C-alpha positions as CSV (number, residue, x, y, z in Angstrom):
1,M,-17.6,-48.6,-36.8
2,V,-17.9,-45.2,-35.6
3,S,-21.3,-43.5,-36.6
4,D,-21.8,-40.1,-38.1
5,R,-23.6,-39.1,-35.2
6,D,-20.8,-40.1,-32.7
7,T,-18.6,-38.0,-34.9
8,H,-20.7,-34.9,-34.8
9,R,-20.9,-35.4,-31.1
10,A,-17.2,-35.3,-30.7
11,D,-16.9,-32.4,-32.9
12,I,-19.4,-30.5,-30.9
13,A,-17.9,-31.5,-27.7
14,R,-14.4,-30.0,-28.8
15,I,-16.1,-26.7,-29.9
16,I,-17.5,-26.5,-26.2
17,R,-14.3,-27.5,-24.7
18,T,-12.5,-24.9,-26.8
19,L,-14.9,-22.1,-25.8
20,Q,-14.8,-23.2,-22.2
21,A,-11.1,-22.9,-22.2
22,Q,-11.5,-19.1,-22.8
23,F,-12.8,-19.1,-19.1
24,D,-10.6,-21.9,-17.5
25,L,-7.2,-23.5,-18.0
26,D,-6.8,-27.2,-18.6
27,E,-5.3,-29.3,-16.0
28,G,-1.8,-28.8,-17.7
29,G,-2.0,-25.0,-17.6
30,Q,-2.4,-24.6,-21.3
31,R,-4.9,-22.4,-22.9
32,Y,-6.8,-23.5,-26.2
33,S,-5.9,-21.2,-28.8
34,C,-8.4,-19.4,-31.2
35,S,-7.1,-21.4,-34.0
36,Q,-8.2,-24.5,-32.2
37,A,-11.6,-22.9,-32.1
38,M,-11.7,-22.3,-35.6
39,E,-10.3,-25.9,-36.5
40,A,-13.2,-27.4,-34.3
41,G,-15.7,-25.2,-35.8
42,M,-14.7,-26.2,-39.3
43,A,-14.7,-29.8,-38.4
44,Y,-18.3,-29.5,-37.2
45,E,-19.5,-27.7,-40.2
46,I,-17.9,-30.2,-42.6
47,G,-19.2,-32.9,-40.6
48,Q,-22.6,-31.6,-40.8
49,T,-22.4,-31.2,-44.6
50,C,-21.4,-34.5,-44.8
51,M,-24.3,-35.8,-42.8
52,L,-26.9,-34.0,-45.0
53,V,-25.4,-35.3,-48.2
54,S,-25.6,-38.6,-46.9
55,M,-29.2,-38.4,-46.3
56,G,-29.9,-37.7,-50.1
57,L,-29.6,-33.8,-50.0
58,T,-27.6,-32.1,-52.7
59,R,-24.8,-29.6,-51.6
60,G,-27.1,-26.8,-52.9
61,E,-30.1,-27.8,-50.9
62,C,-28.0,-28.0,-47.7
63,A,-26.1,-24.7,-48.3
64,S,-28.3,-22.7,-46.1
65,W,-27.8,-25.2,-43.5
66,V,-24.1,-25.1,-43.8
67,Q,-24.1,-21.2,-43.8
68,A,-26.3,-21.1,-40.6
69,W,-23.9,-23.5,-38.8
70,G,-20.9,-21.6,-40.1
71,A,-22.3,-18.2,-38.7
72,V,-23.0,-19.8,-35.3
73,V,-19.4,-21.1,-35.1
74,A,-18.2,-17.5,-36.2
75,L,-20.0,-15.9,-33.5
76,A,-18.8,-18.5,-31.0
77,V,-15.2,-18.1,-32.0
78,A,-15.5,-14.2,-32.1
79,G,-17.2,-14.4,-28.5
80,A,-14.3,-16.5,-27.3
81,I,-11.7,-14.1,-28.6
82,A,-13.5,-11.2,-26.8
83,V,-13.8,-13.1,-23.6
84,G,-10.1,-14.0,-23.9
85,Q,-9.3,-10.3,-24.2
86,I,-11.3,-9.2,-21.4
87,R,-9.9,-11.8,-19.1
88,A,-6.4,-10.6,-20.0
89,T,-7.4,-7.1,-19.1
90,R,-8.9,-8.4,-15.7
91,T,-5.8,-10.3,-15.0
92,H,-3.5,-7.3,-15.8
93,A,-5.9,-5.1,-13.3
94,A,-5.7,-7.7,-10.5
95,T,-1.9,-7.6,-10.7
96,V,-1.9,-4.0,-10.6
97,E,-4.0,-4.1,-7.5
98,R,-1.9,-6.5,-5.7
99,N,1.1,-4.5,-6.4
100,K,-0.7,-1.5,-5.2
101,R,-1.5,-3.2,-2.0
102,R,1.8,-4.6,-1.5
103,A,3.4,-1.1,-1.9
104,L,0.9,0.7,0.5
105,I,1.5,-2.1,3.2
106,E,5.3,-1.4,2.9
107,V,4.7,2.4,3.1
108,I,2.7,2.2,6.2
109,G,5.2,-0.2,7.8
110,H,8.0,2.1,6.7
111,L,6.4,5.1,8.4
112,A,5.7,3.2,11.4
113,R,9.3,2.4,11.8
114,L,10.2,6.0,11.2
115,L,7.8,7.2,13.9
116,E,9.3,4.5,16.2
117,L,12.8,5.9,15.7
118,E,11.8,9.4,16.3
119,I,10.1,8.6,19.4
120,E,13.2,6.7,20.7
121,S,15.3,9.7,19.6
122,R,13.2,12.3,21.3
123,S,12.7,10.3,24.5
124,S,16.3,9.7,25.0
125,L,16.6,13.5,25.4
126,L,14.4,13.2,28.4
127,K,17.0,11.4,30.5
128,A,20.2,12.9,28.6
129,Q,22.9,14.3,31.0
130,I,22.2,17.8,29.7
131,D,20.8,21.0,31.2
132,E,17.1,21.5,31.3
133,H,16.7,24.0,28.5
134,S,18.6,22.0,26.3
135,R,16.7,18.8,27.0
136,R,13.3,20.6,26.5
137,T,14.4,22.5,23.4
138,G,15.7,19.4,21.8
139,F,12.6,17.4,22.6
140,S,10.0,19.9,21.2
141,S,12.0,20.9,18.2
142,G,10.5,20.2,14.8
143,P,7.7,20.1,15.9
144,P,7.7,16.4,17.0
145,F,6.3,13.9,14.6
146,A,4.8,16.2,12.4
147,D,6.6,14.8,9.2
148,V,5.3,11.2,9.7
149,Y,1.8,12.6,10.5
150,D,1.6,14.3,7.2
151,A,3.0,11.5,5.4
152,A,0.3,9.3,6.9
153,K,-2.6,11.9,6.1
154,A,-1.3,11.8,2.4
155,I,-2.1,8.1,2.1
156,P,-5.4,8.1,-0.2
157,I,-7.6,5.8,2.4
158,H,-10.7,6.3,0.1
159,E,-8.5,4.4,-2.7
160,L,-7.1,1.5,-0.7
161,P,-7.8,-1.9,-1.9
162,D,-9.5,-3.5,1.0
163,V,-10.3,-3.1,4.6
164,E,-7.2,-4.7,6.0
165,V,-5.3,-2.1,4.5
166,V,-7.6,0.7,5.5
167,R,-7.3,-0.6,9.0
168,L,-3.3,-0.3,9.0
169,A,-3.5,3.2,7.4
170,F,-6.1,4.4,10.1
171,D,-4.1,2.8,12.9
172,L,-0.8,4.7,11.6
173,R,-2.8,7.9,11.6
174,R,-4.2,7.1,15.2
175,L,-1.0,6.4,16.7
176,T,1.0,9.2,15.0
177,A,-1.9,11.5,16.3
178,L,-1.5,10.1,19.9
179,A,2.2,10.6,19.7
180,I,1.8,14.1,18.8
181,S,-0.9,14.9,21.6
182,K,1.3,13.3,24.2
183,A,4.3,15.3,23.1
184,Q,2.5,18.4,23.2
185,R,1.1,17.9,26.6
186,L,4.5,17.1,27.8
187,V,6.0,20.2,26.6
188,A,2.9,22.3,27.7
189,E,3.3,20.8,31.4
190,W,7.2,20.6,31.3
191,D,7.9,22.8,34.4
192,T,4.9,21.5,36.6
193,T,4.7,18.6,38.8
194,A,2.7,16.7,36.3
195,G,5.3,17.3,33.7
196,V,8.1,15.8,35.8
197,F,5.8,12.9,36.5
198,L,5.1,12.1,32.9
199,R,8.8,12.3,32.0
200,A,9.7,9.7,34.6
201,R,7.2,7.4,33.3
202,A,8.3,7.2,29.7
203,P,5.1,8.9,28.2
204,L,5.4,7.5,24.7
205,S,5.8,3.8,25.8
206,D,2.3,2.8,24.8
207,V,2.7,4.4,21.4
208,L,5.9,2.4,20.7
209,M,4.0,-0.7,21.6
210,G,1.2,0.2,19.2
211,L,3.7,0.9,16.6
212,Q,5.3,-2.5,17.2
213,E,2.1,-4.3,16.7
214,L,1.4,-2.4,13.6
215,R,4.5,-3.3,11.9
216,E,4.0,-7.1,12.8
217,R,0.6,-6.9,11.2
218,C,2.3,-5.1,8.3
219,T,4.5,-8.0,7.9
220,V,1.7,-10.5,8.0
221,A,-0.3,-8.5,5.6
222,A,2.8,-8.2,3.0
223,S,3.3,-12.1,3.3
224,H,-0.3,-12.8,2.6
225,A,0.1,-10.5,-0.5
226,D,3.0,-12.5,-1.7
227,Q,1.4,-15.6,-1.3
228,H,-1.7,-14.4,-3.2
229,A,0.5,-13.3,-6.1
230,Q,2.1,-16.7,-6.4
231,H,-1.4,-18.5,-6.9
């Protein structure tokens, strides 16, 4: 036969499990509800009352004990509700941060691709079958890569969610600044021997290699972000 003490212990265990469920999901992925917490608390309070009555005390004599237990249970349930609300807020904030991170990675990768396309377009003019003036004017019009550079600078690095995204953003800025520097030098030395030598050696090829690597890193980072979102 189940003793009163065993019943009381079972009731206490139910309350503890219910409160712990506000922090962790059970194995089936279901969360204990606040109504279950209240039900467990009431069962515990009634059980304690029955125990005191069985000891020979009247209900009036054990009223203060019942009130004390009821207050503890009420505080526990209220705390569980508050913790549940805080956890929901944190979950929402974490989702917002993941989405923000994913969007920033996509922006960086997109800007890197735009810079690649502009470099390829301008570089094609260096070997185009046109007169020298048109070649130089076409290459230096714009000015080169300014739009991508302005967009890269507009990325709020101080608000980025983690180190990996910060590195991606910094590398985009660095490669864009390097492309601008090389283009400016090429235009400045266009008519010199050094300028002819630079044009013959595909002066922006190292920038293109860096951009390709950057886009690959963005793809990997975006994939990791998607995997984290699924867990």
